[in-house]
C-alpha positions as CSV (number, residue, x, y, z in Angstrom):
1,M,88.0,36.6,53.3
2,K,85.1,36.7,50.8
3,Y,83.5,34.0,48.8
4,Y,82.1,34.4,45.3
5,I,80.1,31.9,43.3
6,N,80.0,31.8,39.5
7,I,77.3,29.7,37.9
8,K,77.4,29.2,34.1
9,A,74.2,28.0,32.3
10,D,73.1,27.1,28.8
11,T,70.1,29.0,27.6
12,N,69.8,27.7,24.0
13,D,72.2,25.4,22.0
14,G,75.4,26.8,23.4
15,D,74.3,30.3,24.3
16,Y,75.9,30.6,27.7
17,I,75.2,33.1,30.5
18,S,76.8,33.3,33.9
19,E,76.1,35.0,37.2
20,M,78.8,35.8,39.8
21,S,77.7,36.8,43.2
22,E,79.2,37.2,46.7
23,I,78.1,34.3,48.9
24,S,78.4,33.5,52.6
25,E,79.7,30.2,54.0
26,E,76.3,29.5,55.4
27,E,74.6,30.1,52.0
28,L,77.2,27.9,50.3
29,E,76.5,25.1,52.7
30,L,72.8,25.5,52.2
31,I,73.0,25.2,48.4
32,R,75.7,22.5,48.3
33,P,73.0,19.6,48.2
34,V,71.5,21.3,45.1
35,V,74.9,21.5,43.4
36,E,75.6,17.8,44.2
37,S,72.2,16.8,42.9
38,I,72.8,18.6,39.6
39,K,76.2,17.0,39.4
40,A,74.6,13.6,39.9
41,F,71.8,14.2,37.3
42,K,71.1,11.3,35.0
43,P,69.0,11.6,31.8
44,Y,65.5,10.2,32.0
45,K,62.7,9.4,29.5
46,G,59.4,11.2,29.3
47,K,56.8,10.6,26.6
48,N,59.2,8.5,24.6
49,W,61.8,11.4,24.7
50,S,65.1,11.3,26.5
51,H,65.7,14.4,28.6
52,E,69.4,15.3,29.2
53,N,69.1,18.8,30.4
54,N,69.9,19.0,34.2
55,F,68.1,22.3,35.0
56,P,65.2,23.2,32.7
57,C,63.4,26.4,33.7
58,G,61.0,28.8,31.9
59,D,60.5,28.4,28.2
60,C,63.5,26.1,28.0
61,C,61.5,23.3,29.7
62,R,59.8,20.9,27.3
63,E,56.8,19.9,29.4
64,D,55.0,18.9,26.2
65,L,57.6,16.1,25.9
66,G,57.3,15.1,29.5
67,Q,60.3,17.1,30.8
68,K,60.1,18.2,34.4
69,E,60.9,21.7,35.5
70,A,64.0,21.9,37.7
71,E,62.0,22.5,40.8
72,E,59.7,19.6,40.2
73,Y,62.7,17.3,39.5
74,Y,64.9,18.3,42.4
75,V,62.3,19.3,45.1
76,G,59.4,17.2,44.0
77,G,61.8,14.2,43.6
78,G,62.9,14.6,47.2
79,L,66.5,15.3,46.3
80,V,66.7,18.8,48.0
81,T,64.4,20.9,50.1
82,Q,62.5,23.9,48.9
83,E,64.7,26.2,51.0
84,Q,67.8,24.8,49.4
85,F,66.4,25.1,45.9
86,D,65.2,28.7,46.5
87,A,68.6,29.7,47.8
88,F,70.3,28.2,44.8
89,M,67.9,30.1,42.5
90,E,69.0,33.4,44.1
91,F,72.5,32.8,42.6
92,A,71.6,31.0,39.3
93,P,71.6,33.0,36.0
94,H,68.2,33.5,34.4
95,G,68.1,33.9,30.6
96,E,65.3,35.8,28.8
97,Y,63.6,32.5,28.1
98,G,65.0,30.5,31.0
99,I,67.9,28.1,31.1
100,H,68.1,24.3,30.5
101,T,71.5,23.2,31.7
102,I,73.9,24.2,34.5
103,E,77.3,23.9,32.9
104,S,79.5,24.8,35.9
105,V,79.5,26.1,39.5
106,E,82.7,27.6,40.7
107,V,83.5,29.1,44.1
108,F,86.3,31.6,44.6
109,H,87.9,32.4,47.9
110,V,89.0,36.1,47.6
111,T,91.2,37.8,50.1
112,E,91.3,41.2,48.3
113,V,89.2,42.9,45.6
114,H,90.7,45.8,43.7
115,S,88.4,48.2,41.8
116,L,90.0,49.3,38.6
117,I,87.4,51.9,37.7
């Protein structure tokens, strides 16, 4: 049996991208704390601005308004380890200018894959 993970992210006001990759059970267990931390994300204030994006990366992060990059928020905040975060990033989609919100994370248990072309 194979496992696949599909992560859907918002890059800019409803412009969604996704990445589907094969993932091992060990990798899935390694990134599970990151997914749980994203799921538990609560908006916070920075420089009199409320930040509601759960995974700001790249140009999608508004550091000028006190927003924290995803790595700073999750690793720097002690929610996950660097190893867990880096493993999650291997599966996350990356937009041209980054992403700001993880919309969904799905895991598929696949017994067979049929190539159509």
